[in-house]
C-alpha angles and dihedrals in degrees: 000000000000113000121189130177113213132186110226146061116332091214092062097074125085110222146146094246136019117197127204130166146203138197121253111271095004115163091214137015124255122270093259094047088047091055089053091046091054090051087054092046095248099310094135093055091046094048092048089060096039095048095036090234107191101186095239113169109282094003108142138201116188127184139157121266093216093211095300089117134014093263119094093213136011127217125196112199129194118239095195126223113355091215090059094042114126141142092285089057087060091048089055093046086057088056092047090049090057090050093051090045091056093047090053093041089235120169097180127041138178126200139144137244101291109213099011093103119027090009090063095226125145106257090233091055093044093050093047094048093046093049090050091050093049097047098039092045090052096048116117130176108221102145092118099044112121139201095304090061090051093049097049113077111251122218119258113271126217104253106165128043125182118193113195126206123182101207125065098221093048091047091053091051089044091056089059090050093051091050092052092044091055091050094051093042092052090049093049092047090052089054090047092051092050091054094042091054113100113255091240086072102026096065126158089265091051089050089055092048092053090050094047092052089067093062099088130147112282096017096101087230129122128182130205121191122207115205124200094270090052091049090050092049089052093052097246091152095142091063094039088054091058092049095051098090094057131076087217108090121228120255129196121210128198115183118183127193113195120187122202090253119023127202098183143356119239129183118208112194124191131195106239109189100147093196128006115198089164089252114235086343084064122196123236113265096257088048089063099049095094100024090118082085094069090096093057092114092056090044090056090052089055091046091049093053089051087060096042092065088064102030094049100198116197093245134089109243127199116198113197135177138152110215117210140149119230108215136153115248146136090280098038121129114258139217106268094036119128116217130185123229126217093269095048096261109144120222126201109214109222093163129018086207089069088067099125096072089048090056091044089054092068092038091056092046089053092046092051089055087065088066095229123180089232141003128216120185126193117199147163084224107149144015085213092077089064090054090049102040108010127233098300101056128062122210120244121199120175144169091211123062096201093050090049094049092051091053091047091052092048092049093051092052094048093046095244113137115239132166129181119235122191120265088222104195097197087068087066089085086072091057095052116103129219092216103028138023096271140352126228102236119038094189137285101281115084088008095163093051095045091048090055092043088055088063098048098087090059095056095036108178098346110120102258141176126193119202116196107205096173090129105025102054095075133031132195098168100059094220092166126049091225093054112065122188113304135029117005103202087232116191101020097100094034094054091044090052088048095051093047089055095057 
C-alpha cells in the first residue's frame, strides 16, 4: 500500500473512496467534513439525520457521490466519544478504513489527518497512528495459499492512500509521522509473518537466518549466532535439555544495536520455542494446533530490531533469544530430571510442557552477562495469563516500579493491552524444589506470578520486567480492525516506543 501525505484540498483528488469522520453525539461536523458536505450540497448532514448516524467508533455510513465531487463513494466514520479520543482511536480508524475500502472494492482512497484538528492530537502522532492502522489492518498472510486461491477472484485491495492536510506546518509534521508509521508497521508485520509461518519451515535455524539478515552495513546492528557447541561451552544445559527430543538443533541469537552515542544499555529477551508439543508431558491434539506461536517473543525481538535501524534510539540494545523445538523422542528430557542452567542453578523438571521458563533461564543469564541497565523479556509463558486477563491484555510483572510504569505508558500509546500483576514473593515457596534449587511448575494457582517468580533468580537485582504474551500474540476473534486473524506482532511497537523514551 502506497501512503502519501499531501498539503492541499481533499476535494481535488480523484479516488474510489473519500473518508470523513465525526465524533459521537457531535452537534456539527468538523471543518473538513463540512467542506466535503458543501461539495455534496449537504448530503452528509441530511443522511446523518435520516440514518440516525451516532458516530460510534467504527460506525460507517457509505454512499455514492454521483459526480458531485471527484470521489466515486464517500464514507463517514464514527470517531467515538471525544473525551476518550486518543492516538489509538486514530489507529483503529485506519483499520476501519481498510475494512470499508474492501467492502466497496476501492483501490484508491483519500482522507485527512483524523484527530489533528478537533481531536487535539499532534499532526505527527495522528499521521503515525493512521498509517499504522492502515498498514496493519490491510496485512494478510497468504504465503501458503495454493492454486484454488489463485483461481478464485480476490477482492480489490486498497493500494493508494492520500492523506490531505490544509496547513503547511502540520503537513510537514505529518510526513514525519507517516514515515515512522511505515517503519513500525513493517517491523510488526515481519514479526507477524514469522509467527504465522508453520513450524516445519520456521525452525530454530530459520529464526537465526531471519535475525542475521538484519545485520547489514550501516544499520548499526550486529548479529552473533551461537551453535550447539557454543551453547554447551557456555553451560546452557537447561536449554539444551529442552532441545534434545528434536532433530532440529538449537540456535542462540544475540543481536546488538549500537548508536553513536548511548545513554543506556537495555537487553530485550524473547522466548523462542519454534514448536511446543509439550514434550513427554504431551499436549492434547487441539492444544498443539497453534503451538507455532510459541516463538512469538523471539519474533518480536527480530521485528523490533528491524525498526531500530531506522528509528535510531540513543540506547544500546541487546536482542537475545535461544531458539529450540520441544518434541517427544527417545532422547527427550523427562519429568523428574534435574537440569543445570548457565549460572549453575539446578532445575527440577516436573513438566516438560513448562519448557519456556527453562529456556528463558539460560537466556536471562546470558543477557545479564552483557551488563545491561535493565532487562525486558517477552514470552508466551503461560496459559494462565489468558485465564487472568483474556486474549487482549498481556501480563506485566516487574521488580522495578519505574521500568514497569514506562512500559505501561508505552503500551497505552501503542494500543497494546498491558496490565501489571504483583510479583508476590511469598509464592516463591511453591517454586522451591526438594531435590534441586527450583522446580519448573509451582502449581496451577497463580500460574502467571509463579512463572515470573521462577525467572527472578536469573536476573537477580537487575531492573527487570517480564511480559507474558500467552494470549495477546495471536488472535482468532479479530476484536480490533488493525489486527486481522493470526499473529499480532505484539510488543514490537510498544518496545520501540519504550526505547525511544529512554
